[in-house]
C-alpha positions as CSV (number, residue, x, y, z in Angstrom):
1,M,98.4,-59.2,197.0
2,V,99.9,-56.0,196.2
3,N,96.9,-52.9,196.5
4,A,97.3,-50.5,193.1
5,Q,97.0,-46.7,194.2
6,R,95.0,-44.5,191.9
7,P,97.4,-42.5,190.1
8,E,97.5,-38.8,191.0
9,P,96.6,-36.2,188.4
10,P,99.3,-34.0,187.2
11,V,99.7,-30.8,188.9
12,E,99.9,-27.9,186.3
13,S,102.1,-25.4,188.1
14,S,103.3,-23.8,184.9
15,P,101.7,-23.2,181.5
16,E,104.1,-26.2,179.8
17,D,103.3,-29.5,180.5
18,G,107.4,-30.4,180.6
19,T,107.5,-30.8,177.3
20,G,107.7,-27.5,176.4
21,R,104.4,-27.3,175.1
22,V,101.8,-24.7,176.8
23,T,98.6,-27.0,178.2
24,R,95.0,-25.7,176.9
25,R,93.9,-25.1,180.5
26,S,96.8,-22.8,181.7
27,F,96.3,-20.7,178.3
28,L,92.7,-20.6,178.8
29,T,93.5,-19.5,182.6
30,Q,96.4,-17.0,181.7
31,G,94.5,-15.7,178.6
32,A,91.4,-14.7,180.8
33,A,93.8,-13.1,183.5
34,V,95.3,-10.7,180.4
35,L,92.3,-10.2,179.6
36,A,90.6,-8.8,182.4
37,G,94.0,-6.7,183.3
38,V,93.4,-5.2,179.2
39,A,89.9,-4.6,180.1
40,A,90.9,-3.1,183.7
41,V,93.4,-0.6,182.0
42,S,91.1,0.5,179.2
43,A,88.6,1.2,181.3
44,A,90.7,3.5,183.4
45,V,92.3,5.2,180.5
46,S,88.7,5.4,178.6
47,P,88.6,9.1,180.5
48,L,92.0,10.4,178.4
49,R,90.4,9.5,175.0
50,N,87.9,12.7,174.4
51,L,90.9,15.0,176.0
52,D,92.6,17.9,174.4
53,P,96.5,16.7,174.4
54,D,97.3,19.7,176.4
55,D,95.5,18.8,179.1
56,I,96.9,15.7,179.6
57,P,99.9,16.1,182.0
58,S,103.3,15.8,180.9
59,V,106.0,13.5,182.7
60,D,107.7,16.5,183.9
61,E,104.1,17.8,185.5
62,F,103.8,14.8,186.6
63,L,106.6,14.0,188.5
64,Q,106.8,17.9,189.7
65,K,107.8,19.0,193.3
66,H,105.9,20.9,195.7
67,Y,106.9,24.1,195.7
68,K,108.5,24.1,199.1
69,E,110.8,21.6,197.9
70,M,111.9,23.4,194.5
71,T,115.3,24.4,194.0
72,A,115.9,27.3,192.1
73,E,116.9,25.5,189.4
74,D,113.5,23.3,189.7
75,K,111.8,26.6,189.5
76,E,113.1,27.7,186.4
77,R,112.3,24.7,184.5
78,V,108.8,25.1,185.8
79,F,108.3,28.2,184.8
80,D,109.5,27.6,181.3
81,R,107.6,25.2,180.8
82,I,104.7,27.8,182.1
83,R,106.0,29.9,180.0
84,Q,105.4,27.4,176.7
85,Q,102.4,26.6,177.5
86,V,101.1,30.1,177.8
87,E,102.6,31.4,174.8
88,R,101.3,28.6,172.8
89,R,97.9,29.2,173.9
90,Y,97.4,33.0,174.2
91,H,100.2,34.1,171.7
92,V,101.7,36.4,174.0
93,P,105.1,36.0,175.6
94,L,104.6,35.6,179.2
95,Q,106.7,36.7,182.1
96,I,107.0,35.2,185.4
97,G,108.6,35.6,188.3
98,D,108.4,34.3,191.7
99,P,109.1,37.4,194.3
100,P,109.5,36.3,197.9
101,H,108.0,37.8,201.0
102,M,110.1,40.6,202.8
103,D,111.2,40.2,206.2
104,G,109.4,42.5,208.5
105,V,106.1,42.8,206.7
106,E,102.8,41.7,207.5
107,F,100.2,43.0,204.7
108,V,96.7,44.3,206.2
109,Y,93.6,45.7,204.2
110,G,91.3,47.9,205.5
111,L,88.3,48.9,203.8
112,N,85.9,52.4,204.8
113,I,82.7,51.5,204.1
114,S,81.5,54.8,205.2
115,R,82.9,56.0,201.5
116,C,82.4,52.5,199.3
117,I,79.9,53.8,196.5
118,G,79.5,50.4,194.9
119,C,80.9,51.0,191.6
120,R,82.6,47.7,191.2
121,K,85.4,49.2,190.0
122,C,87.5,47.0,192.6
123,V,85.7,44.0,191.0
124,H,86.6,44.4,187.3
125,A,90.3,45.9,187.9
126,C,91.0,42.5,189.8
127,V,90.1,40.9,187.5
128,E,92.0,42.0,184.5
129,E,95.0,42.3,186.5
130,N,94.7,38.4,187.7
131,N,94.0,36.6,184.5
132,Q,90.9,35.4,185.5
133,S,88.2,33.8,183.7
134,R,86.1,36.3,181.5
135,S,83.9,32.8,180.3
136,P,83.2,31.6,182.5
137,E,83.4,34.0,184.9
138,I,85.6,34.5,188.0
139,Q,85.5,37.5,190.4
140,Y,87.1,37.4,193.7
141,I,85.3,40.5,194.9
142,R,82.0,40.4,195.6
143,V,80.0,43.7,196.2
144,L,77.2,43.2,198.7
145,E,74.0,45.4,198.6
146,M,72.8,46.1,201.8
147,E,69.8,47.5,203.4
148,K,71.2,51.1,205.8
149,G,71.4,49.7,209.4
150,S,71.1,46.1,208.4
151,I,74.1,43.8,208.3
152,D,71.9,40.4,207.3
153,L,74.4,39.4,204.4
154,E,71.9,36.6,203.6
155,S,69.3,39.2,202.3
156,A,72.4,41.3,200.5
157,E,71.9,41.7,196.8
158,H,75.2,40.4,194.6
159,Y,73.4,41.7,190.8
160,Y,72.4,45.5,191.6
161,E,73.2,47.7,188.7
162,P,76.1,49.6,189.2
163,E,75.3,52.7,186.6
164,T,72.5,53.7,189.4
165,V,74.6,53.9,192.6
166,P,75.1,54.8,195.0
167,H,71.6,54.1,196.2
168,P,70.6,56.7,198.9
169,D,68.8,53.7,201.7
170,K,71.6,51.2,200.9
171,Y,75.4,50.7,201.4
172,Y,78.4,48.4,200.4
173,M,79.9,45.7,201.6
174,P,83.0,44.2,199.0
175,V,84.0,40.7,200.4
176,Q,87.1,39.1,199.4
177,C,89.7,36.6,200.4
178,H,90.3,37.9,204.3
179,Q,93.9,36.6,204.8
180,C,93.1,34.9,208.0
181,A,96.0,34.4,210.5
182,K,94.3,31.0,211.1
183,P,92.9,30.0,208.0
184,P,90.3,26.7,207.6
185,C,90.8,26.8,203.8
186,V,94.7,25.6,205.1
187,K,94.0,23.0,207.9
188,V,91.5,21.5,205.6
189,C,93.5,21.0,202.3
190,P,94.5,16.9,202.0
191,V,97.7,17.6,199.7
192,E,98.8,21.0,200.9
193,A,98.6,22.8,198.1
194,T,97.5,25.8,199.7
195,W,99.6,27.8,202.5
196,Q,100.3,30.8,204.6
197,E,103.4,32.7,203.9
198,P,104.9,34.5,206.6
199,D,103.6,38.3,204.9
200,G,100.3,37.0,206.3
201,I,99.1,35.9,202.2
202,T,97.7,32.8,202.0
203,V,98.5,31.3,198.6
204,I,97.7,28.3,196.0
205,D,100.2,26.2,194.2
206,Y,97.9,25.6,191.0
207,D,100.1,22.5,189.9
208,W,99.6,20.5,193.2
209,C,95.3,21.5,194.1
210,I,93.7,18.2,192.9
211,G,90.3,20.3,192.7
212,C,88.6,18.3,195.8
213,R,87.1,22.3,197.1
214,Y,87.4,21.1,200.7
215,C,89.1,24.4,200.8
216,E,86.0,26.3,199.4
217,A,83.5,24.3,202.1
218,A,85.5,25.5,204.8
219,C,86.3,29.8,203.6
220,P,83.5,31.4,205.9
221,Y,84.1,34.5,203.3
222,W,83.3,32.7,199.9
223,A,86.2,33.8,198.8
224,R,88.0,30.5,197.0
225,R,86.5,30.0,192.9
226,F,86.7,26.6,191.6
227,N,87.4,26.5,187.8
228,F,85.0,24.0,186.6
229,A,85.2,24.5,182.8
230,E,88.6,25.8,181.2
231,P,89.5,29.5,182.0
232,Q,88.9,32.1,179.2
233,I,90.5,35.0,178.4
234,P,90.1,36.9,175.2
235,D,93.3,37.7,173.0
236,G,94.7,41.0,173.8
237,E,93.5,40.7,177.1
238,L,96.3,38.4,179.4
239,N,98.3,40.1,181.9
240,P,101.7,39.0,180.8
241,D,103.4,40.4,183.8
242,T,103.0,37.3,186.8
243,A,104.0,35.4,189.5
244,Y,103.9,31.7,190.0
245,L,101.9,32.1,193.0
246,S,99.1,34.7,192.3
247,N,98.4,35.5,188.8
248,R,99.5,33.3,186.3
249,P,96.9,31.6,184.1
250,R,95.0,28.8,185.5
251,Q,93.7,25.6,184.4
252,K,90.6,23.8,184.8
253,G,89.8,21.7,187.7
254,V,91.9,23.8,190.6
255,M,90.9,26.4,192.8
256,E,91.9,29.9,193.1
257,K,91.8,33.6,195.2
258,C,92.7,36.8,195.7
259,T,96.7,36.8,197.3
260,Y,96.6,40.9,198.1
261,C,98.2,40.8,194.4
262,L,101.2,39.5,195.8
263,Q,103.2,40.0,192.3
264,R,102.9,43.8,192.8
265,T,102.7,43.9,196.5
266,R,106.0,42.2,197.2
267,V,107.8,44.5,194.8
268,G,106.5,48.0,196.7
269,R,103.3,48.8,194.6
270,L,99.7,48.5,195.5
271,P,96.8,46.3,194.9
272,A,94.7,46.8,191.5
273,C,91.6,47.3,193.5
274,V,93.5,50.0,196.0
275,E,95.0,52.0,192.7
276,V,91.7,52.1,191.2
277,C,88.9,53.0,194.0
278,P,87.5,56.3,193.4
279,T,86.8,57.1,196.8
280,G,89.7,55.9,198.8
281,S,88.0,53.7,200.5
282,R,90.5,50.9,200.2
283,K,93.7,50.9,202.2
284,F,96.8,48.0,202.4
285,G,99.9,48.3,204.0
286,N,102.3,46.9,206.4
287,V,100.9,46.5,209.6
288,L,104.5,46.1,211.6
289,D,104.8,49.5,210.7
290,P,103.5,51.9,213.2
291,D,104.0,54.8,211.1
292,S,101.5,53.2,208.0
293,E,98.1,54.3,207.2
294,V,96.3,50.9,208.4
295,A,98.3,50.9,211.6
296,Y,96.5,54.0,212.1
297,I,93.1,53.2,211.0
298,L,93.7,50.5,213.3
299,R,94.3,52.7,216.6
300,H,91.9,55.2,215.3
301,K,89.2,54.1,213.4
302,R,85.5,52.2,214.5
303,I,86.6,48.6,213.5
304,Y,84.2,45.8,212.2
305,V,85.3,42.2,211.3
306,L,82.9,40.3,209.5
307,K,81.8,36.8,211.3
308,E,85.0,37.7,214.0
309,D,82.8,34.7,216.2
310,V,84.4,31.5,213.5
311,G,88.4,32.6,215.2
312,T,89.7,32.8,211.9
313,I,91.5,36.4,212.8
314,P,91.4,38.3,209.5
315,R,93.8,40.3,208.2
316,F,91.0,42.0,206.2
317,F,88.8,44.6,208.2
318,Y,85.7,46.7,207.6
319,Y,86.1,50.3,209.2
320,F,83.6,53.6,209.5
321,D,83.9,57.3,209.6
322,E,83.1,58.6,213.3
323,R,80.5,61.2,211.8
324,G,78.6,58.6,209.3
325,S,78.9,61.1,206.3
326,R,80.2,58.9,203.0
327,Y,82.1,62.1,201.8
328,R,82.5,64.3,204.8
329,E,85.9,66.7,205.4
330,P,88.1,65.8,207.9
331,L,88.3,67.4,211.3
332,E,90.2,70.2,212.6
333,D,92.3,67.9,215.2
334,E,92.0,64.8,212.5
335,P,94.7,64.0,209.9
336,A,93.0,64.0,206.7
337,E,92.9,60.6,205.3
338,Q,95.8,60.7,201.9
339,A,95.8,58.1,199.2
340,P,98.3,55.7,200.2
341,S,101.5,56.3,198.7
342,K,102.9,53.9,195.9
343,E,105.5,52.3,198.2
344,A,103.1,49.3,199.9
345,T,105.3,49.4,203.0
346,A,106.1,52.7,203.5
C-alpha cells in the first residue's frame, strides 16, 4: 500500500508564478511596501513644501567641505556662490575675503570701566560693521548698568535709556565675546563648526553650523546669538566689505558672535567699537608686542576678569583708573593714555 503524501504549497520567492505572471499575493505585499516607502519619504520632505526656494541648500552647499579642508579653489567657488546669493537678496555687490591670521600676533581687548559712560555707541557701530540683523534685532555687545559698589550681574539693568547717561550713582560694564584661551563653546560643538584661531579669535563657519545651540549654553559670558528667524538688514545698510569667517550675511538657524572684527583687525585696522568710543574706554592690540598699549595696561593697571573662577582665561579684560575718577588727568609720572594708533598690531 502506498502512503500518499500531502503536496507542499508553492513557495512564492518572486513576484512571478513561474509563468511570467505576477501573483496577487506578491503584488499586494510588494505594493504595500512601496506605498509605505513613498509615505515615509513624503513625510520626511513635507517640511520643505513651505520653504522659500532660496532656503533649500544646493548640491554644492550640501557637499561643501569643512573650512579647514577647503583649497583656495574650493574657497573661491564658495565665495562666488555667496556673492551671488547676497547680491540677489540685497542688490549690493559683495566683497568677501578671507584674511589669514598674522604670525606673532595674539589679540587682546581691554575696557576701562572708569571711563565708560554707557552711551552704547559701540553697540550700534558693531551692528552696522558686522551686518547684524535689525529685525529681529541682534547685538553682540550688551552694556550693563550697574550700581556703584556692586558687581551683581543678576540685578544689572540691560534696557536703560542711553540718552540720559551717565547716571551719577551707576557705572557701566559692556560684555561681549571674551575670546577665551580655553573656550567652552569650542569644546561642546558636535560638528567642529567653531574653533579658535592662532591669533586668539574664536570663529564660526556659518555654512557648517547646525544650530544645535550647545555653544550658546556653554558660554559663561552670554556672547553667542542664534538666528531664530531670517536676519533682516534694510536696503542700503548692508556693509559689503566682508570676510567669510566674520561679518558676511548670515542665514536663519545658525549661531553668530563677535570676532574682534577680524575683517578689519587682520589687515591692521581697529575694531569698529574701538574707533567709535568717545571716551577712549576701549583698547585693542597685540599682547605679544611688549610695546603695545594692551601690554602696558596689563603690566600697570588694576585688572578685573569677569567670572575668572570658570577658568576660561579670557582675552578680554576690564581695568580701572588708579584714583577712580572717570575723567581724571594723567599723573605727572604716568604716561598719558593716547588713542590707539591705526595699526592694531603696532
